[in-house]
N, C-alpha and C positions, 0 to 999 in steps of 0.2 A: 460956389466951389464945385469943380467938376466931380462927377460921381466916379468913384474908383471902379475899375473893371479889371478882370484877370489879364495878365500880360499877353497871353495868347490872343485874346479878343482884341486888345489894343494893337498888337502886331498885325493882325489881319486887317484891321481898319486902316492902319498906316500904309500898308502895302496897297490896299484898294485906293486910298487917297493919292499915293504916288503914281499909280497907273492912270488915274483920272486926270491928274494935273499934267502928266507926260503926254497924254493924248491931246492936250490943248496947247502946249508950248514946249520949248526945248527942255528936256530933263535937267540939263545943266543949270537952268535958271530956277529950278524948284528948290526952295530952301526948307530947312526944318521948321522955320516959322510958318511957312505956307502949309506944311503938313499938319502942324499943331492946330492951326486955325481950321483946317478942313475937318479934323477929327473932333475938335472941341476940347483940346487940352492945352496946357502950357507948353512952351518950347522946352523947358527943362524936363517936363514929363516924357517928352519924346525919347530922351536919352536914358530914361529908366527902362525903356522897352527895347531900344537898339543902341548899341555902343557908339555908332557913328552913322552919318548919312550913307556912307558906302554900304554899311550893313543892311540898310533898308533896300538899296538897289539890288544887293545880293539876294535878299528875300524875294524881291520882285522876280528875278530870274528863276529862283527855286519854284515859285508859284507857276511861272510859265512852263518850266520843265514838267512839273507834275500834271498840270491841267492839260497842256497841249498833248503830251505823250499819252495821257489817258484817253483823250478824244481820238487820237490817231489810231491807237490800238483797238478801240471800240469800233471805229469805222472799218478797220482792216478785217476784223473778225466777223463783221456783219455780212460779209460777202464770201461766197464760196470760190468764185473764179478769181485768180490773181489780178487780172487787169481791172476787174470791177472793184477789187479791194484797193488797188492803186488810185482809182478814180475817187473812191470814198475818202481815202487819206488826203488827197489833193483838196477836195471840197471841205473836209473837216478843218484843214489848216486855214483855208480862206475864211471860213466861218469864225475861227478863233481870232484871227486878226481883225475882222470886222467888229467883233465884240470887244477886243482888247487892243486897240491901235497904239496904246502906250508902250506895249512890249517891244514891237520893232523899232520904235523911236529910241528907246533906251539902248537897244542892241546896236543900232546903226551909229548912234552917237559915240558909244564906247569904242567901236571899231575904228573910229577916226584917229584915236590916240595910238602912236607908234609903239609905245612901251607895253609890255605884258602886264596884266592886272588880274586880281582875283576874279573880277567880273568877267573878263575875257575867258578865264579858265572855266567858269560856270557855263558860259555860252558854248564853249567847245564841248563840254560834257553833254549839253543838250543836243548839239548837232551830231555828236557821235551816236547817241541813242537813236536819233532820227534816221541817220544813215543805216544803222543796223536793221531797223524796221524795214526800210526800203530795200536793202540788200536781200532780206528774206523773201519779200514779195516778188522781187525781180527774179530771184533764183527759182521760185515756184513757177513763175510765168515761163521761164526758160525751159524748165522740166516739162511743162505742159505744152511746149512747142508753140506758145503764143507770141514769142519774140522772133524777130528776124534772125537768121543764122549768124553766128559769130558776133552777136550784140555785145558790146563792151558794157558790162553791168555797172561798173564804177562810173563810166561816163553817163550812162542812163540815169543813175542816181543824181549826178551833178546837174544834168539837164532838168530833172524833175524839180529839185530844190531851187535851181536858178529860175525856173518858170514861175514858181510861187513868189520868189523874192522880187522878180521883175514886176509882177502884179502889185505886190505890196508897195514897192518904191514908187510906181506910177500913181497909185491911189493916194499915197501920202503927199506927193507933189501936187496933185490936183485938188486935194482936200476933200475928195469924194470917196472915202474908204468903202462905203457900201456898194459902190459900183463894181467892186471886185466880184461880187456874186454873179453879176450878169456876164462878165467877161470870162470867168473861170472855166465854164464848160468848153468853150471854143478853144481856149489855150490848152486845156488838157487833151482835147481831141487832136491838136497838132502834135503834142508830145507823143500820144499813142500812135499816130501815123508814123512817127519817126522811128519807133522801136518795134512795132508789131510785124509779124511774119506776113508776107503777101499772100493773097488767096491762092489756093492750089489751081492747077490748070483746069481740073474738072469743075471746080467751083466757078472759075472765070467763064467757062463755056456755058455753064448752067445760067449764070447771071447775065450773059450777053444777050442783046435782043435778037430775036429770030430773023 
């Protein structure tokens, strides 16, 4: 007979199991029976901790929101210069996906459905918090005159997120999620070149060969 554990402990275990299974196959194919087997409880016991399978996926997004945003804020505050902070955020996001490939799989699958859902609403909340962090860093970079004149900050944020998402999509398609870490620095460098201010005339003169 399975040993009884507190609901919070079981919920955490079920979320971890859902993420692990989503990393291996389509989240839509993951059943509550699969989750019960992974955790070592009966299928009926799953519904004592979550009222539905949708509630489990909502908990997965809540985990992603808390864990990812905590990592991004930590990366941002670890650097003084705004562009260095943006690079830290970029790499922290890549590291998160390498460690938790089930999260983007859940998100991408849900976004295929045309109708609005509670899960989509949670994802929007995550993206709004993400964009707010990026907006603050980009505004700091603009104030510090690290950005090219008249840089569109909203477009810059879209380019940043799109660059990460492109890496994620390609890595999932190739089945080599860990390869993102090797590609990420060069991708961020291209993003940085697109938004940063060109060197001043004096600096160009100093850097040009005699």
